[in-house]
Structure formats: structure tokens, C-alpha cells
C-alpha positions in Angstrom: 0.0 0.0 0.0 1.4 3.4 -0.9 1.4 6.6 1.0 -1.5 8.1 -1.0 -3.7 5.2 0.0 -2.9 5.9 3.7 -3.6 9.6 3.3 -6.9 8.9 1.6 -7.9 6.6 4.5 -6.9 9.2 7.0 -8.9 11.8 5.1 -12.0 9.6 5.0 -11.7 9.3 8.8 -11.3 13.1 9.2 -14.4 13.7 6.9 -16.5 11.1 8.8 -15.5 12.4 12.2 -16.0 16.1 11.3 -19.6 15.1 10.5 -20.0 13.4 13.9 -20.7 10.0 12.2 -19.8 6.7 13.8 -18.3 3.9 11.6 -21.8 2.3 11.7 -23.5 5.4 10.4 -20.9 5.9 7.6 -21.3 2.2 6.7 -25.1 2.6 6.4 -24.8 5.8 4.4 -22.3 4.3 1.9 -23.7 0.8 1.8 -20.3 -0.6 2.7 -19.4 -2.8 5.7 -18.2 -1.2 8.8 -15.1 -3.5 8.8 -14.1 -2.4 5.3 -14.4 1.3 6.2 -12.3 0.7 9.3 -9.6 -1.1 7.2 -9.5 1.7 4.7 -9.3 4.4 7.4 -6.5 2.7 9.2 -4.5 2.2 5.9 -4.8 -1.6 6.1 -6.7 -1.9 2.8 -6.3 0.0 -0.5 -9.7 1.3 -1.6 -11.0 0.5 -5.1 -12.5 3.1 -7.4 -16.0 1.7 -6.8 -15.5 1.9 -3.0 -14.2 5.5 -3.3 -17.3 6.4 -5.3 -19.5 5.1 -2.5 -17.6 6.7 0.3 -17.3 10.1 -1.4 -21.0 10.1 -2.3 -21.9 9.3 1.3 -19.7 12.3 2.4 -21.3 14.6 -0.1 -18.1 15.0 -2.0 -16.9 14.1 -5.5 -14.1 11.6 -5.7 -11.8 14.3 -7.0 -12.5 16.5 -4.0 -12.0 13.7 -1.5 -8.7 12.6 -3.1 -7.6 16.3 -3.5 -8.1 16.8 0.2 -5.8 13.8 0.9 -3.1 15.0 -1.5 -0.3 17.2 -0.4 0.1 19.7 -3.3 0.7 23.4 -2.9 1.3 26.2 -5.3 0.1 27.1 -8.8 2.5 24.8 -10.6 2.2 21.0 -10.1 5.1 19.3 -11.9 4.4 16.0 -13.6 6.8 14.2 -11.2 4.8 15.6 -8.2 1.3 14.8 -9.5 -0.3 12.3 -7.1 -1.0 8.9 -8.8 -3.4 6.3 -7.4 -4.0 2.8 -8.8 -7.1 0.8 -8.3 -6.0 -2.5 -6.9 -8.8 -4.4 -8.6 -8.6 -3.1 -12.2 -5.2 -1.4 -12.6 -7.1 1.8 -13.4 -4.6 4.7 -12.8 -5.8 8.1 -11.6 -3.3 11.0 -12.0 -4.4 14.3 -10.4 -3.1 16.8 -12.9 -4.3 20.2 -11.5 -2.6 22.0 -8.7 -4.4 22.3 -5.4 -6.1 25.8 -5.5 -9.2 27.7 -4.8 -10.5 27.1 -8.3 -13.6 24.8 -8.3 -12.0 22.8 -11.1 -10.0 19.6 -10.9 -8.3 17.9 -13.9 -7.7 14.2 -13.6 -6.1 11.9 -16.1 -7.3 8.3 -16.1 -5.7 5.3 -17.7 -8.1 2.3 -18.0 -6.5 -0.9 -19.1 -7.9 -2.9 -22.0 -10.7 -5.3 -21.0 -11.4 -3.5 -17.7 -14.4 -1.7 -16.4 -15.0 0.6 -13.4 -18.6 1.1 -12.1 -19.4 4.3 -10.2 -22.5 4.9 -8.2 -24.7 8.0 -8.9 -23.7 9.4 -5.5 -20.2 9.9 -6.9 -21.6 12.4 -9.3 -24.2 14.2 -7.2 -22.0 17.1 -6.2 -20.1 18.0 -9.3 -20.5 18.6 -13.0 -18.0 16.7 -15.2 -16.7 16.4 -18.7 -14.9 13.3 -20.0 -12.5 13.8 -22.9 -10.9 10.7 -24.5 -7.2 11.3 -25.2 -6.2 7.8 -26.5 -8.0 4.5 -27.2 -11.7 3.8 -26.9 -14.1 4.2 -24.0 -17.6 3.0 -23.6 -19.4 5.0 -21.0 -22.7 3.6 -19.6 -24.7 6.5 -18.1 -27.7 4.7 -16.6 -29.3 3.0 -19.6 -27.6 5.3 -22.1 -24.5 3.9 -23.9 -21.8 6.4 -25.2 -19.1 4.9 -27.4 -16.2 7.4 -27.5 -12.8 7.4 -29.3 -9.8 9.8 -29.2 -10.9 13.4 -29.3 -14.5 12.8 -28.2 -15.8 14.8 -25.2 -18.9 14.1 -23.2 -20.7 16.2 -20.6 -22.2 14.0 -17.9 -25.9 14.4 -17.3 -27.8 14.2 -14.1 -26.3 11.8 -11.5 -27.0 8.1 -12.3 -25.1 4.9 -11.8 -22.3 4.8 -14.5 -19.7 2.4 -15.8 -16.5 3.2 -17.6 -15.6 0.3 -19.9 -12.5 -0.3 -22.1 -13.3 -3.1 -24.5 -10.7 -1.9 -27.0 -7.4 -3.6 -27.7 -5.3 -1.0 -26.0 -5.3 1.1 -22.8 -7.6 4.0 -22.9 -6.5 7.4 -21.5 -9.1 10.1 -20.8 -9.2 13.4 -18.9 -12.0 14.1 -16.4 -12.7 17.8 -15.8 -14.6 18.2 -12.5 -16.4 21.4 -11.6 -17.0 20.9 -8.0 -18.0 22.7 -4.8 -14.8 22.7 -2.7 
């Protein structure tokens, strides 16, 4: 487990405790077991993208906001070597936080989704932000509720109202895409 996973776990605990929630209350709100939340908060388990979606939604935050609060980035310039990178232990999905930490209500996140993998996200992960998905390389199928969007390099999609979503790479190569998140920080 890397340092960012531990900082994310600590941040989840801080967010939960600042709301006065017990582990049981957080588990109920996120539909995740109390034991799993405890393991993540203590840095004993690396959270998956799906789990982060459920936790951030329960906290009333976007995933980007939750992870940004865990990242240690200061200043207006964030060098590529200093950009926090997180990898989903289940799928190999790689999340690189590109934008510097600032007062701007905008986060830029580059995702690399390996070929043959998919990442589901609950509607709660989108309830507090407006997002654009811009495909940089490869192919991405995005299921937005019952609507299927097939995207290739250069295509850009504005997400609609919050609904359960799935990011799917059924192409022969990794897919890289940029997510622009306009959020309440």
C-alpha cells in the first residue's frame, strides 16, 4: 500500500468524524461494511475506485474533492513528477491528479483504464459535481444509466444528471481520458 492510500484513508476518517458520524453510520450511508471502512481508514486496505465512489458520495463530495483533500500539493505549478497517482488494486485503473491544489472549483484528472477492464461508479459519486470526459487515447464506452456512449480519441462528453455509471474499455489498448470536474470545494 502506498502513502497516498494511507492519506486517503486518514482523510476519509477526518471527513467522517467532522460530521460526527460513527463507523456504523458511515457504513449505512455508503452501503459498505463497517469493517471495510475501518480497514481503509487505518490504511490496512487499498480502496477500489468503486469503493471510493460510494464513500465520497456518502460524504457529499466528488471523488476528486475527496482525493484532492488527501493529496499534499501546494502552489500554482504542479510538476508531472509531483502529481499524485493512485492505482485501483482491482482493475489497474490509474488516476493522476493533474491540476494543482487551489481555490479554483476545477479539478483535472487523467485516467488510464487498461484494456478489458471496467469501473462502475454509483450515482452518489456524481451528485456534487459537473463533469466532462475527454478521451485522449483509445476507446471508451461509458454507460450512463441506460444510455451507452461509445467514444474514441478526441470525443468529449458532458455527464448528465447523476446516475449509476460504468467506464468500460473493450478496446485492444489502454484508454486514457481526462475528467474535468467542476465541484464545490
